DRENKOL-109697 format. One record per residue: residue in one letter; x, y, z of N, C-alpha, C in turn; residue number from 1. Coordinates in steps of 0.1 Angstrom, whole numbers. Layout:
BAVEX  aa   n.c1   n.c2   n.c3  ca.c1  ca.c2  ca.c3   c.c1   c.c2   c.c3    i
BAVEX   A      X      Y      Z      X      Y      Z      X      Y      Z  NUM
...
END
This chain:
BAVEX  aa   n.c1   n.c2   n.c3  ca.c1  ca.c2  ca.c3   c.c1   c.c2   c.c3    i
BAVEX   X    170    128      8    156    131      3    153    131    -12    1
BAVEX   X    162    134    -20    162    135    -35    169    125    -39    2
BAVEX   X    179    119    -34    189    110    -41    202    118    -46    3
BAVEX   X    202    129    -51    209    138    -56    222    143    -45    4
BAVEX   X    233    142    -49    244    146    -39    251    160    -42    5
BAVEX   X    254    168    -32    259    182    -34    268    182    -47    6
BAVEX   X    277    172    -51    287    173    -62    278    176    -75    7
BAVEX   X    266    170    -75    257    173    -86    248    186    -87    8
BAVEX   X    244    186    -75    232    199    -75    240    211    -74    9
BAVEX   X    250    213    -67    256    229    -68    259    234    -80   10
BAVEX   X    256    245    -83    257    253    -97    250    250   -107   11
BAVEX   X    236    241   -103    227    239   -112    213    244   -108   12
BAVEX   X    205    247   -119    189    250   -115    184    238   -110   13
BAVEX   X    175    238   -101    168    228    -93    159    221   -104   14
BAVEX   X    156    224   -118    146    217   -126    148    204   -124   15
BAVEX   X    161    198   -122    162    184   -123    156    175   -114   16
BAVEX   X    148    182   -103    137    176    -97    123    173   -104   17
BAVEX   X    123    180   -116    109    179   -123    109    165   -128   18
BAVEX   X     96    158   -130     95    150   -138    101    148   -153   19
BAVEX   X    107    136   -155    116    135   -169    107    137   -180   20
BAVEX   X     92    131   -179     85    133   -193     81    148   -192   21
BAVEX   X     83    154   -203     80    169   -205     66    171   -205   22
BAVEX   X     58    164   -212     43    166   -212     37    163   -200   23
BAVEX   X     43    155   -191     36    149   -180     39    163   -170   24
BAVEX   X     53    169   -169     54    177   -162     46    189   -165   25
BAVEX   X     45    191   -179     36    203   -182     24    204   -176   26
BAVEX   X     18    191   -177      3    189   -172      1    190   -157   27
BAVEX   X     12    184   -150     11    184   -136     12    198   -130   28
BAVEX   X     24    202   -132     33    215   -127     33    227   -136   29
BAVEX   X     26    227   -148     30    238   -157     27    254   -151   30
BAVEX   X     14    254   -147     10    267   -143     18    272   -131   31
BAVEX   X     22    261   -122     27    263   -108     43    268   -112   32
BAVEX   X     49    261   -122     66    267   -126     65    279   -131   33
BAVEX   X     53    284   -139     53    296   -144     54    308   -134   34
BAVEX   X     45    307   -120     47    312   -111     60    313   -102   35
BAVEX   X     65    302   -103     80    300    -96     90    308   -103   36
BAVEX   X     89    308   -117    100    312   -127     99    328   -123   37
BAVEX   X     85    335   -124     84    350   -120     90    354   -105   38
BAVEX   X     86    345    -95     93    345    -83    108    347    -81   39
BAVEX   X    112    337    -89    128    336    -88    137    345    -97   40
BAVEX   X    129    350   -109    139    359   -119    136    373   -116   41
BAVEX   X    126    379   -109    122    391   -104    130    395    -93   42
BAVEX   X    130    410    -92    137    413    -79    124    416    -69   43
BAVEX   X    124    410    -58    115    411    -49    121    417    -35   44
BAVEX   X    113    420    -24    119    425    -12    122    415     -3   45
BAVEX   X    133    416      5    135    406     15    124    401     22   46
BAVEX   X    120    387     25    109    386     32     98    380     24   47
BAVEX   X     96    384      9     88    380      1     87    364      0   48
BAVEX   X     77    359      1     80    343     -1     64    340    -11   49
BAVEX   X     69    325    -13     57    316    -18     56    302    -14   50
BAVEX   X     45    297    -14     46    282    -10     38    276    -22   51
BAVEX   X     46    266    -27     44    257    -40     40    242    -38   52
BAVEX   X     31    237    -44     29    223    -43     33    218    -54   53
BAVEX   X     44    209    -55     47    202    -68     49    188    -67   54
BAVEX   X     47    181    -79     52    167    -81     66    166    -85   55
BAVEX   X     75    161    -78     88    161    -81     93    146    -83   56
BAVEX   X    105    144    -89    111    131    -90    125    128    -85   57
BAVEX   X    126    118    -77    138    115    -71    149    110    -83   58
BAVEX   X    163    109    -78    172    105    -87    167     91    -93   59
BAVEX   X    162     82    -81    160     68    -87    147     68    -95   60
BAVEX   X    137     80    -98    125     78   -106    116     79    -97   61
BAVEX   X    116     78    -85    104     76    -77    101     90    -77   62
BAVEX   X     84     92    -77     79    107    -76     75    109    -62   63
BAVEX   X     73    123    -59     68    126    -44     62    140    -47   64
BAVEX   X     53    142    -37     47    156    -35     55    165    -25   65
BAVEX   X     61    176    -32     69    184    -25     61    199    -23   66
BAVEX   X     59    200     -9     55    214     -5     69    223     -3   67
BAVEX   X     69    234    -12     80    241    -13     79    255     -6   68
BAVEX   X     87    257      1     85    271      8     97    279      3   69
BAVEX   X     96    289     -5    108    299    -12    106    313     -7   70
BAVEX   X    118    317     -1    116    330      3    126    341      0   71
BAVEX   X    128    351     -4    141    360     -7    147    366      7   72
BAVEX   X    159    364      9    167    367     20    179    375     15   73
BAVEX   X    186    380     25    198    388     22    209    384     32   74
BAVEX   X    221    381     25    230    375     33    245    384     28   75
BAVEX   X    250    392     37    260    401     35    259    410     24   76
BAVEX   X    245    415     22    241    422     14    239    418      0   77
BAVEX   X    241    404     -1    237    396    -14    225    388    -14   78
BAVEX   X    216    391    -20    202    385    -25    202    369    -27   79
BAVEX   X    195    363    -19    193    348    -23    181    343    -20   80
BAVEX   X    178    330    -25    165    323    -25    165    313    -15   81
BAVEX   X    160    313     -2    161    300      7    149    292      0   82
BAVEX   X    150    279      1    141    270     -1    140    259      7   83
BAVEX   X    129    255     13    127    246     24    116    236     16   84
BAVEX   X    122    222     15    112    212     10    106    207     21   85
BAVEX   X     94    200     17     87    192     27     80    181     21   86
BAVEX   X     86    168     22     79    157     15     66    153     20   87
BAVEX   X     57    152     13     44    148     20     44    133     20   88
BAVEX   X     40    129     34     40    117     38     28    110     32   89
BAVEX   X     28    108     19     16    100     12     21     91      0   90
BAVEX   X     14     82     -1     15     71    -13     13     78    -25   91
BAVEX   X     21     78    -34     19     83    -48      8     71    -57   92
BAVEX   X     -1     79    -63     -8     70    -69     -2     60    -81   93
BAVEX   X     -6     47    -81      4     37    -90      5     42   -103   94
BAVEX   X     -5     48   -109     -4     50   -124      8     61   -126   95
BAVEX   X     12     71   -117     20     78   -117     32     78   -107   96
BAVEX   X     35     69   -102     43     67    -92     58     68    -96   97
BAVEX   X     61     64   -108     74     65   -115     74     68   -131   98
BAVEX   X     85     71   -136     82     75   -150     78     62   -158   99
BAVEX   X     85     50   -155     81     39   -161     65     35   -161  100
BAVEX   X     61     37   -147     46     33   -144     36     42   -154  101
BAVEX   X     41     54   -155     35     63   -163     34     61   -178  102
BAVEX   X     45     55   -183     47     51   -198     38     38   -200  103
BAVEX   X     40     29   -191     33     17   -189     16     20   -194  104
BAVEX   X     12     32   -187     -1     33   -188     -6     40   -200  105
BAVEX   X      5     47   -204      4     52   -218      3     42   -228  106
BAVEX   X     11     34   -228      8     20   -238     -3     12   -234  107
BAVEX   X     -7      8   -223    -18      1   -220    -30      7   -220  108
BAVEX   X    -34     20   -214    -46     27   -216    -46     41   -214  109
BAVEX   X    -40     48   -225    -38     62   -223    -51     71   -219  110
BAVEX   X    -62     66   -223    -75     76   -220    -77     72   -206  111
BAVEX   X    -78     62   -200    -78     61   -186    -69     71   -178  112
BAVEX   X    -56     69   -181    -44     78   -176    -48     91   -177  113
BAVEX   X    -52     98   -188    -56    109   -189    -66    116   -181  114
BAVEX   X    -75    107   -179    -88    109   -173    -85    113   -158  115
BAVEX   X    -75    101   -152    -71    103   -139    -63    117   -137  116
BAVEX   X    -53    117   -146    -45    131   -145    -53    144   -146  117
BAVEX   X    -63    144   -155    -70    156   -155    -78    159   -140  118
BAVEX   X    -82    147   -134    -88    149   -123    -81    154   -113  119
BAVEX   X    -68    148   -112    -59    152   -103    -55    164   -103  120
BAVEX   X    -50    170   -114    -46    182   -116    -58    192   -113  121
BAVEX   X    -70    190   -114    -81    199   -110    -81    201    -93  122
BAVEX   X    -77    190    -89    -77    191    -73    -64    195    -69  123
BAVEX   X    -53    194    -75    -41    202    -73    -42    215    -72  124
BAVEX   X    -47    221    -83    -48    234    -86    -56    241    -76  125
BAVEX   X    -68    234    -70    -74    241    -59    -67    241    -46  126
BAVEX   X    -58    231    -44    -51    231    -33    -38    243    -34  127
BAVEX   X    -35    244    -45    -24    254    -48    -30    269    -47  128
BAVEX   X    -43    270    -52    -49    283    -50    -54    288    -34  129
BAVEX   X    -55    276    -27    -58    279    -11    -44    283     -6  130
BAVEX   X    -32    277    -11    -19    280     -5    -17    294     -7  131
BAVEX   X    -19    300    -19    -15    312    -23    -26    321    -15  132
BAVEX   X    -39    321    -13    -48    329     -7    -46    328      8  133
BAVEX   X    -40    320     15    -40    319     28    -23    322     32  134
BAVEX   X    -22    327     44     -8    332     49     -2    319     54  135
BAVEX   X      7    312     51     12    301     56     26    305     66  136
BAVEX   X     21    306     78     31    305     91     38    294     96  137
BAVEX   X     31    283     93     36    269     99     36    258     88  138
BAVEX   X     46    257     83     49    247     72     46    233     75  139
BAVEX   X     52    227     86     48    213     90     29    210     90  140
BAVEX   X     25    223     97     10    222     96      3    223     83  141
BAVEX   X      9    232     74      4    232     60      5    218     53  142
BAVEX   X     18    211     55     21    199     49     12    189     53  143
BAVEX   X      6    189     67     -2    178     70    -15    180     64  144
BAVEX   X    -20    195     63    -32    198     60    -35    192     43  145
BAVEX   X    -21    194     34    -23    190     20    -23    176     20  146
BAVEX   X    -15    170     28    -15    154     29    -30    148     31  147
BAVEX   X    -36    155     43    -48    149     44    -60    151     32  148
BAVEX   X    -59    165     26    -64    167     15    -65    157      4  149
BAVEX   X    -51    157      0    -49    149    -13    -52    133    -10  150
BAVEX   X    -50    129      3    -53    114      6    -68    114      5  151
BAVEX   X    -74    122     11    -90    121      9    -94    122     -4  152
BAVEX   X    -88    128    -13    -93    128    -27    -90    116    -34  153
BAVEX   X    -78    110    -30    -74     96    -36    -85     86    -33  154
BAVEX   X    -90     87    -19    -99     77    -15   -112     77    -24  155
BAVEX   X   -115     89    -28   -129     90    -38   -125     89    -51  156
BAVEX   X   -113     92    -56   -112     91    -71   -103     80    -75  157
BAVEX   X   -100     71    -65    -91     57    -73    -96     47    -63  158
BAVEX   X    -94     35    -68    -97     24    -59    -85     18    -53  159
BAVEX   X    -74     26    -51    -64     24    -43    -64     21    -28  160
BAVEX   X    -73     27    -24    -76     27     -8    -87     20     -4  161
BAVEX   X    -86     11      6    -97      5     13    -97     11     27  162
BAVEX   X   -106     19     30   -106     27     44    -92     35     44  163
BAVEX   X    -84     33     55    -74     41     57    -62     35     50  164
BAVEX   X    -63     23     42    -51     13     39    -51     15     25  165
BAVEX   X    -37     17     21    -33     17      6    -30      4     -1  166
BAVEX   X    -39      1     -9    -36    -13    -16    -38    -13    -31  167
BAVEX   X    -29     -6    -36    -28     -6    -52    -24    -18    -57  168
BAVEX   X    -33    -19    -71    -31    -30    -78    -17    -33    -87  169
BAVEX   X     -7    -35    -80      7    -33    -84     12    -46    -91  170
BAVEX   X      4    -60    -88      9    -70    -89      4    -79   -101  171
BAVEX   X     -3    -74   -110    -10    -80   -120      0    -90   -130  172
BAVEX   X     13    -84   -129     22    -91   -138     24   -104   -133  173
BAVEX   X     24   -104   -118     27   -118   -110     14   -127   -112  174
BAVEX   X      2   -119   -110    -10   -128   -114    -10   -134   -126  175
BAVEX   X     -8   -125   -137     -6   -134   -152      4   -145   -151  176
BAVEX   X     16   -143   -142     27   -152   -146     22   -167   -137  177
BAVEX   X     15   -163   -126     11   -175   -121     -1   -186   -129  178
BAVEX   X     -9   -175   -135    -20   -182   -142    -13   -188   -154  179
BAVEX   X     -1   -185   -160      3   -190   -174     13   -202   -171  180
BAVEX   X     20   -200   -156     31   -210   -156     29   -221   -147  181
BAVEX   X     16   -219   -137     12   -229   -126     -2   -233   -127  182
BAVEX   X     -2   -245   -127    -18   -251   -125    -22   -251   -113  183
BAVEX   X    -35   -249   -110    -41   -249    -98    -37   -263    -91  184
BAVEX   X    -41   -275   -102    -40   -287    -97    -26   -289    -88  185
BAVEX   X    -15   -286    -95     -1   -288    -90      0   -281    -78  186
BAVEX   X     -6   -268    -76     -4   -261    -65     -9   -267    -50  187
BAVEX   X    -24   -272    -56    -32   -279    -44    -27   -293    -40  188
BAVEX   X    -20   -300    -51    -12   -312    -48      0   -309    -38  189
BAVEX   X      6   -300    -40     17   -295    -31     11   -293    -16  190
BAVEX   X      1   -285    -18     -5   -281     -4    -10   -295      2  191
BAVEX   X    -17   -300     -4    -26   -312      3    -15   -325      7  192
BAVEX   X     -3   -323      2      8   -331      7     14   -329     22  193
BAVEX   X      9   -317     25     14   -311     38      5   -316     48  194
BAVEX   X     11   -323     58      1   -330     70     -4   -317     79  195
BAVEX   X      3   -305     78      0   -296     89    -18   -291     84  196
BAVEX   X    -17   -291     73    -33   -287     67    -43   -299     71  197
BAVEX   X    -39   -308     72    -51   -320     75    -59   -321     66  198
BAVEX   X    -57   -319     51    -66   -322     40    -67   -338     36  199
BAVEX   X    -80   -342     33    -79   -355     24    -78   -354     12  200
BAVEX   X    -76   -364      4    -73   -366     -8    -85   -358    -17  201
BAVEX   X   -100   -362    -13   -110   -359    -21   -115   -343    -18  202
BAVEX   X   -108   -337    -11   -114   -324     -5   -110   -314    -20  203
BAVEX   X   -122   -306    -21   -120   -296    -33   -115   -284    -28  204
BAVEX   X   -101   -279    -32    -94   -268    -24   -100   -256    -26  205
BAVEX   X   -106   -255    -39   -116   -242    -43   -125   -240    -31  206
BAVEX   X   -130   -250    -25   -141   -249    -17   -135   -244     -2  207
BAVEX   X   -121   -242     -3   -118   -240     12   -114   -224      8  208
BAVEX   X   -116   -215     21   -112   -203     20    -95   -201     19  209
BAVEX   X    -89   -198     11    -76   -199      5    -71   -189     -2  210
BAVEX   X    -58   -186     -3    -53   -176    -10    -37   -180    -12  211
BAVEX   X    -34   -175    -22    -18   -176    -26    -13   -162    -30  212
BAVEX   X      0   -159    -24      6   -145    -25     21   -147    -30  213
BAVEX   X     26   -139    -38     37   -140    -42     48   -132    -35  214
BAVEX   X     55   -137    -28     65   -130    -19     76   -122    -27  215
BAVEX   X     78   -127    -41     86   -119    -47     82   -109    -57  216
BAVEX   X     69   -103    -54     65    -95    -62     64    -83    -52  217
BAVEX   X     61    -71    -57     60    -59    -50     49    -57    -42  218
BAVEX   X     50    -59    -28     38    -57    -20     33    -69    -16  219
BAVEX   X     40    -81    -19     35    -96    -18     20    -96    -22  220
BAVEX   X     18    -96    -36      4    -96    -42     -3   -107    -41  221
BAVEX   X    -17   -109    -42    -23   -121    -42    -24   -125    -55  222
BAVEX   X    -21   -138    -59    -22   -142    -75    -34   -151    -73  223
BAVEX   X    -39   -158    -62    -52   -166    -65    -59   -165    -52  224
BAVEX   X    -71   -166    -53    -82   -166    -41    -92   -176    -43  225
BAVEX   X    -96   -185    -34   -107   -196    -40   -119   -187    -39  226
BAVEX   X   -129   -195    -43   -144   -191    -42   -149   -191    -29  227
BAVEX   X   -143   -197    -19   -149   -196     -4   -143   -184      2  228
BAVEX   X   -131   -179     -4   -124   -167      1   -133   -155     -1  229
BAVEX   X   -138   -156    -12   -149   -144    -21   -161   -146    -13  230
BAVEX   X   -167   -156     -8   -178   -160     -1   -175   -154     15  231
BAVEX   X   -164   -156     20   -162   -152     32   -158   -137     34  232
BAVEX   X   -152   -132     25   -148   -119     27   -157   -107     20  233
BAVEX   X   -164   -114     10   -170   -105      0   -162    -97    -11  234
BAVEX   X   -148   -100    -11   -141    -94    -23   -139   -104    -32  235
BAVEX   X   -142    -98    -44   -143   -108    -57   -127   -108    -63  236
BAVEX   X   -123   -117    -72   -109   -122    -75   -107   -110    -86  237
BAVEX   X   -117   -103    -92   -112    -93   -102   -108    -81    -94  238
BAVEX   X   -110    -78    -83   -106    -66    -76    -95    -70    -64  239
BAVEX   X    -94    -82    -59    -85    -85    -51    -72    -89    -54  240
BAVEX   X    -73    -98    -66    -60   -102    -75    -52    -90    -76  241
BAVEX   X    -37    -93    -75    -27    -82    -77    -24    -71    -65  242
BAVEX   X    -30    -73    -55    -30    -65    -42    -27    -72    -31  243
BAVEX   X    -20    -65    -22    -16    -70     -9    -31    -73     -1  244
BAVEX   X    -31    -83      9    -43    -86     16    -46    -78     24  245
BAVEX   X    -39    -67     30    -43    -57     39    -57    -52     37  246
BAVEX   X    -62    -52     26    -75    -48     25    -87    -54     34  247
BAVEX   X    -80    -67     41    -91    -71     51    -92    -66     65  248
BAVEX   X    -81    -59     65    -78    -51     81    -89    -43     83  249
BAVEX   X    -93    -38     95   -103    -29     98    -98    -15     91  250
BAVEX   X   -111    -11     84   -109      4     78   -103     15     84  251
BAVEX   X   -106     14     95   -100     27    105    -84     21    109  252
BAVEX   X    -75     29    107    -61     26    109    -58     25    124  253
BAVEX   X    -64     35    131    -63     33    147    -69     23    152  254
BAVEX   X    -82     18    149    -86      4    154    -78     -8    148  255
BAVEX   X    -72     -6    137    -65    -17    133    -52    -19    142  256
BAVEX   X    -48     -7    145    -35     -5    151    -36    -13    167  257
BAVEX   X    -49     -8    172    -53    -13    185    -55    -27    189  258
BAVEX   X    -61    -33    175    -67    -47    179    -54    -57    174  259
BAVEX   X    -50    -53    161    -40    -63    155    -26    -60    152  260
BAVEX   X    -21    -48    162     -7    -45    160      2    -57    162  261
BAVEX   X      0    -66    170     10    -74    175     12    -86    168  262
BAVEX   X     -1    -90    160     -1   -100    151      6    -97    137  263
BAVEX   X      1    -82    135      6    -78    122     23    -77    122  264
BAVEX   X     28    -72    134     43    -72    138     49    -86    135  265
BAVEX   X     40    -98    137     45   -111    136     47   -114    120  266
BAVEX   X     35   -110    114     34   -114    101     41   -105     90  267
BAVEX   X     45    -93     95     53    -86     83     68    -91     79  268
BAVEX   X     74    -99     91     87   -103     86     83   -118     79  269
BAVEX   X     74   -122     82     69   -136     76     68   -133     60  270
BAVEX   X     61   -124     56     58   -121     44     69   -115     35  271
BAVEX   X     76   -106     42     88    -96     33     98   -103     35  272
BAVEX   X    105   -110     43    117   -119     45    118   -133     40  273
BAVEX   X    127   -135     32    129   -150     27    129   -160     38  274
BAVEX   X    121   -170     36    120   -179     45    121   -192     40  275
BAVEX   X    125   -203     48    128   -216     42    114   -222     37  276
BAVEX   X    114   -231     27    100   -238     24     96   -245     36  277
BAVEX   X     83   -245     39     78   -253     51     76   -243     64  278
BAVEX   X     83   -230     62     80   -222     74     64   -217     76  279
BAVEX   X     59   -219     89     47   -214     91     45   -207    102  280
BAVEX   X     32   -201    101     27   -191    110     15   -191    113  281
BAVEX   X     10   -190    123     -6   -188    127     -9   -176    135  282
BAVEX   X    -17   -168    131    -21   -156    137    -37   -155    138  283
BAVEX   X    -41   -146    146    -57   -145    148    -58   -127    147  284
BAVEX   X    -66   -126    136    -69   -111    134    -83   -108    134  285
BAVEX   X    -87    -96    137   -100    -91    136   -101    -84    121  286
BAVEX   X   -107    -90    111   -107    -86     99   -122    -80     96  287
BAVEX   X   -122    -73     84   -136    -66     80   -141    -72     65  288
BAVEX   X   -151    -76     65   -157    -81     51   -157    -69     42  289
BAVEX   X   -160    -70     30   -163    -60     18   -175    -51     25  290
BAVEX   X   -184    -56     30   -195    -49     36   -191    -44     50  291
BAVEX   X   -179    -43     54   -176    -40     67   -179    -47     81  292
BAVEX   X   -184    -58     77   -189    -67     87   -176    -76     94  293
BAVEX   X   -174    -72    106   -161    -77    111   -162    -94    114  294
BAVEX   X   -152   -100    116   -149   -115    119   -136   -118    125  295
BAVEX   X   -135   -127    134   -124   -132    137   -118   -142    126  296
BAVEX   X   -106   -140    121    -98   -148    112    -86   -154    119  297
BAVEX   X    -89   -167    120    -76   -178    122    -67   -180    109  298
BAVEX   X    -55   -175    107    -50   -173     95    -37   -181     95  299
BAVEX   X    -38   -193     87    -27   -204     87    -20   -200     75  300
BAVEX   X     -6   -196     78      2   -192     62     14   -201     64  301
BAVEX   X     20   -206     52     31   -214     49     37   -209     35  302
BAVEX   X     52   -210     39     59   -208     24     59   -221     18  303
BAVEX   X     55   -222      7     59   -233     -2     64   -231    -15  304
BAVEX   X     67   -239    -23     74   -241    -36     67   -250    -45  305
BAVEX   X     64   -244    -56     54   -252    -68     63   -251    -82  306
BAVEX   X     61   -264    -87     66   -268    -99     56   -261   -111  307
BAVEX   X     61   -250   -115     55   -246   -128     61   -253   -142  308
BAVEX   X     53   -249   -152     54   -254   -166     69   -248   -168  309
BAVEX   X     72   -236   -166     85   -231   -171     95   -228   -157  310
BAVEX   X     91   -225   -147     98   -221   -134     97   -233   -126  311
BAVEX   X    108   -236   -119    107   -248   -111    112   -242    -97  312
BAVEX   X    106   -248    -85    106   -244    -73    105   -230    -70  313
BAVEX   X     91   -225    -75     86   -212    -73     82   -211    -62  314
BAVEX   X     86   -199    -53     82   -196    -37     67   -189    -40  315
BAVEX   X     59   -195    -30     45   -189    -28     45   -189    -15  316
BAVEX   X     35   -178     -8     30   -180      5     12   -185      3  317
BAVEX   X     12   -198      9     -4   -203     10     -9   -200     23  318
BAVEX   X    -21   -195     22    -28   -192     35    -43   -197     36  319
BAVEX   X    -46   -201     46    -61   -204     48    -67   -196     59  320
BAVEX   X    -79   -190     56    -86   -181     65    -99   -191     71  321
BAVEX   X   -101   -190     86   -112   -196     90   -117   -187     99  322
BAVEX   X   -130   -186     97   -140   -176    104   -145   -182    118  323
BAVEX   X   -141   -175    129   -144   -179    142   -158   -174    145  324
BAVEX   X   -168   -178    138   -181   -173    139   -188   -175    153  325
BAVEX   X   -184   -186    159   -189   -190    172   -183   -180    184  326
BAVEX   X   -173   -172    182   -170   -163    190   -175   -147    188  327
BAVEX   X   -184   -147    179   -191   -134    176   -194   -127    187  328
BAVEX   X   -198   -129    198   -203   -122    209   -191   -115    213  329
BAVEX   X   -180   -123    215   -166   -116    218   -163   -105    209  330
BAVEX   X   -163   -108    197   -160    -96    188   -168    -83    189  331
BAVEX   X   -181    -85    192   -187    -73    195   -185    -67    207  332
BAVEX   X   -181    -74    217   -173    -67    228   -162    -57    224  333
BAVEX   X   -153    -65    217   -141    -59    212   -142    -47    205  334
BAVEX   X   -151    -47    195   -152    -37    184   -161    -25    191  335
BAVEX   X   -167    -29    202   -177    -20    208   -169    -11    218  336
BAVEX   X   -154    -16    217   -144    -10    228   -149    -12    242  337
BAVEX   X   -157    -23    245   -160    -29    257   -147    -30    265  338
BAVEX   X   -145    -25    276   -131    -28    283   -129    -43    286  339
BAVEX   X   -140    -49    291   -138    -63    293   -133    -73    279  340
BAVEX   X   -139    -69    268   -135    -74    259   -122    -69    252  341
BAVEX   X   -117    -58    257   -102    -54    252    -93    -59    262  342
BAVEX   X    -97    -62    274    -89    -66    283    -85    -83    282  343
BAVEX   X    -96    -88    276    -94   -102    273    -88   -107    261  344
BAVEX   X    -89    -97    250    -83    -99    237    -70   -108    239  345
BAVEX   X    -58   -103    246    -45   -108    242    -48   -125    246  346
BAVEX   X    -53   -127    261    -54   -140    264    -64   -150    255  347
BAVEX   X    -72   -142    252    -81   -151    243    -75   -155    230  348
BAVEX   X    -67   -144    225    -59   -148    212    -50   -162    214  349
BAVEX   X    -41   -159    226    -30   -169    229    -39   -183    231  350
BAVEX   X    -51   -184    238    -59   -196    241    -62   -202    227  351
BAVEX   X    -66   -192    216    -71   -198    204    -59   -205    197  352
BAVEX   X    -48   -200    196    -35   -203    191    -32   -216    195  353
BAVEX   X    -32   -216    207    -27   -229    216    -35   -241    210  354
BAVEX   X    -50   -236    212    -57   -249    207    -57   -253    191  355
BAVEX   X    -53   -244    184    -51   -244    171    -39   -254    168  356
BAVEX   X    -28   -248    172    -16   -256    170    -17   -269    176  357
BAVEX   X    -25   -274    185    -23   -288    189    -31   -296    182  358
BAVEX   X    -43   -289    174    -49   -297    163    -44   -299    150  359
BAVEX   X    -34   -291    147    -27   -290    133    -14   -297    133  360
BAVEX   X     -7   -297    146      5   -303    146      6   -318    151  361
BAVEX   X     14   -325    142     11   -340    147     24   -343    159  362
BAVEX   X     20   -353    165     29   -357    178     43   -356    175  363
BAVEX   X     45   -362    162     62   -363    157     68   -348    157  364
BAVEX   X     58   -338    151     64   -326    150     65   -318    163  365
BAVEX   X     59   -321    175     60   -313    185     74   -313    192  366
END
């Protein structure tokens, strides 16, 4: 859970779990730490307890929300404090996910970081007050309640969520590296030489709904999107670049799971596991545009290598999006949860993929 072993922990105060940056720790946890100190250093009757919400830090530097239950107990007539930790299943905001991330933001835009932390602390203090005022009898239930409230706040206070999906902008370093090292033309020349895509020499690749992702970056960030991608999806490059493309999935996690789980299960290893150059996949997804308008997306992806100015054989994932707007009536059935539409979705997807493969794979490749 924390990365610290018993050999290190035993005999020490547990403050080693607090964030290493003293000023940051004081801003996030300061008032709560004072209450904990009073609870731990003064004599209290057996059964006296407190529940605390802390931002802690693992040995590896990764931070996490810790719902900490403390209670005074007695064992063989000796007083002890029993502590039960519950890590909230919640992504940490990218600005404060690690000590390094916070330090980078201090150097990059300390004012924006301070504004964000001030807003976060205000929300966390409200939640801590609610914990103190209510009698917590069910820790797992309290943990779920705190998780839901922090997630709800993050959706409003940051741009790291799109619906239920966490899509932090963590890949801008890879975007800048692509823009500095690789020319669009060299990338598109590589793509047009692939017969699987069937492009003519005179095609303007920027008018194709396409994107490039860097599989070597955290969360496989997009490093390029075409103008047609922006037109199709409604997401502009300034917002989309540096993020994983899951922002295109239906905003509702439950709807997305129901409609896309099988195809997403095929996509995940394709994107996160190293693949030989030329490895391809075709999936059919139900996506949503920026204005929440649904569309069938036939997504063709291939692992390619590009020759950059400084880096040779740099791997990327190239993707083409095709909107099956002629099938809109079926999509209305599906998203309306019409039983006929839901029953037909798997067979319809298989039929579309069969037709698509037959049109893009040459006879010699079959």
